C-alpha positions, 0 to 999 in steps of 0.5 A, a space after each residue: 075153242 077146244 083143242 084135244 079129244 080122246 078121239 082125236 088123240 086115240 086116232 093119232 095113237 093108232 097111226 103111230 103103231 109102226 113107231 111104237 113097234 120100232 121104239 120097242 125093237 130099239 129098247 130090247 138091246 139099248 140097256 138102261 142105266 139108273 139115271 132119271 127122266 121126268 116130263 109133265 103134260 102141263 109144262 115145268 110144274 105139277 108133281 113133277 117139279 116137286 119130285 124133281 126138287 126132292 131128287 136133286 136135293 138127294 144127290 140124283 141128277 134128273 133130266 127133264 124132257 121138254 115138249 115146247 120152247 116155252 118149256 125149254 126156257 122155263 126149265 132154263 129159268 129154274 136151272 133145270 137140265 133138259 132136252 127135247 123129248 122128240 127126236 133121237 136124243 129124247 128117245 135115247 135118253 128115255 131108253 136109257 133111263 132107269 126111272 121114268 117120271 110122268 104126270 099125264 101119259 107116257 107122252 110126257 116123255 118119248 112114248 116110243 122109248 118107255 118100254 124094254 127091260 134090258 137089263 131090267 125094266 125101268 121104274 115108271 112113276 105116274 104121278 097123275 095130276 088130281 084126284 079123280 072126280 070124273 071117271 078116268 082111264 079104263 073106268 071111262 068110255 071116252 078113253 077107248 073112243 077114236 075118230 076113226 070108226 066111232 062106236 066100232 067095238 073091235 077098234 075099242 077093244 084094240 085101244 083098251 089092250 093098248 092102254 092096258 099094255 101101258 098102264 101095267 108097266 107103272 111101278 109107282 102111282 101116288 094116291 091121296 088116300 084109300 078112297 082116291 087108291 081105289 079109284 086109281 087102281 080101278 082106272 089103271 088096272 093096277 093093285 096095291 103094289 103099285 098104287 100107294 097112299 103117299 099123298 100127292 107131290 103136287 099138293 105139298 105147296 099147300 101144306 108145307 111151311 108157314 101159311 102166311 109165307 105161302 100166301 105171300 109167295 102165291 100173291 107174288 105169282 098171281 099179280 106177276 101173271 095177271 097184274 096187281 090186285 089190290 090187298 082189299 079185294 077178294 079173288 075169285 078162281 073159276 076153273 071149269 073142267 075139260 069137255 073132251 073137246 065138246 064146247 063149254 056149256 058155261 060160258 056166260 051170256 051177255 045178261 049173265 056177264 052183267 049180272 056177274 060184274 055187278 057181284 064182283 063190283 058190290 063185293 070188290 072181288 076179282 074173277 080170275 078165269 082158268 079154262 082147261 088147257 086142253 079146251 079153252 072156252 071164250 070168257 071175255 066179258 062183253 065190256 072192258 073191266 079190271 074185275 076179270 082176268 085170264 089165268 090160263 095155262 099159256 100164262 100160268 102152267 101150274 095153278 096149284 101154287 097160286 091157290 093160296 092167293 084165291 078166296 073162293 073157288 068156282 068149279 063144275 067137276 074139277 078136282 081142284 075141289 078136293 085140293 082147295 080144302 087143304 086151305 079151307 077154301 069155300 067152293 060154289 059148284 056151277 054145273 049146268 049138266 050133271 046128269 048128262 055128264 054123268 051119263 056120258 062121262 061118269 063120276 066116282 060115287 055121286 056128284 052130290 057127295 062132292 057138290 051137296 045139294 045146292 050146285 047152281 045150274 047157271 051163272 045167275 044161281 052161281 052169282 048169288 051164292 058167290 055174293 052170299 059167300 063173299 058178303 056173309 061171314 057165316 055162309 062163307 064159314 059154312 062153305 069153308 067147312 064143307 070144303 075142308 070136310 071134303 078134302 079131309 076124306 080125300 087127303 090122308 096126308 096134309 104134312 107137306 111130306 108127300 114128295 119125300 114119301 114118293 121118293 122114298 118108295 121110288 128109290 126102294 124100287 131102284 135099290 139106291 140105298 145111298 139116296 134112300 138114306 139121305 134126309 129128303 126135305 118137304 118138296 118145293 112148289 114152283 119158284 
């Protein structure tokens, strides 16, 4: 069941205009200090957690702004100092902060306190949460749609104006590569001084340290979330993208479930289903089975640290396709509507540049490709090399030091020479 769309989100934004104005007036007189606030639209994880670790290890004391009771509990378990982002405390902490870190949007912290420049503007850091494959921000028509008067051009122009007003305040936006930087510059209306090819903190967990230790930690996280999986079994992750409130067209039919379960049995594999947190589909098999397990955002907030415990990815348009290449992971592309999706949302480049010439149009095709990948070493190696090559084009850095570079860029903008002089270790992933 879809739970969010741009139309609904933008309608809420319009209704909150008076609150934005009140917040703006308040930040004109509340002086900003040098403290940090961090928020993440995906919970306690993603690049925000990697940066939190690096900041703490450099002697800083960032404050995490939580959006739910679960986030508060997760923060407590990790020893992260936190307060709720809503209400007066969240507003005051954001209004006083000299550095504001988000991963999705300004609503990751207190959205009414990110403006204001007394005595100096805050260093707003937008870490983002994936290399853009589908068009985002100013490049996507969905960004300026509203449930109020849909298709009304003056309203779309107002939403575009509000969006630009927010994004132009961003001071640091990490990019994975020059290719990714061009997309982010266009999507956020920024330039080379703000969009920096540092690599993304969120994927350091896929590059830093010993590969065997990474996999062992990932297996422990995976099995804690979904239950033990035998060492002999292969693990397939299915991760479809967000459909902006529309139904997921890739939910298997009863016949497709039967075929897919047969593939999983013959190849001794387990399918982990990771529906997008903003629009989860109904992926319950029609018969009881341990071969299919859910690993949604309510179970694991950040999937990236679990990826080393996965053997094959199945996806449609998710940016995970770029990330798993850091692990040389084979990818099966299941895309029932690439032409329609390209017309409605749009891609950067073409879908074929990512998926190649043989994306599956349904689960019958995807199941056949999956069985071949799991059963034939040559086919597995072919897809693994395609994945590695795609990732190499999109990730300029794979040394586990992305977070350190981003922290250095932030400290250079705050003028904190003392912290900048301290050595910053490679970022940690979610414990």
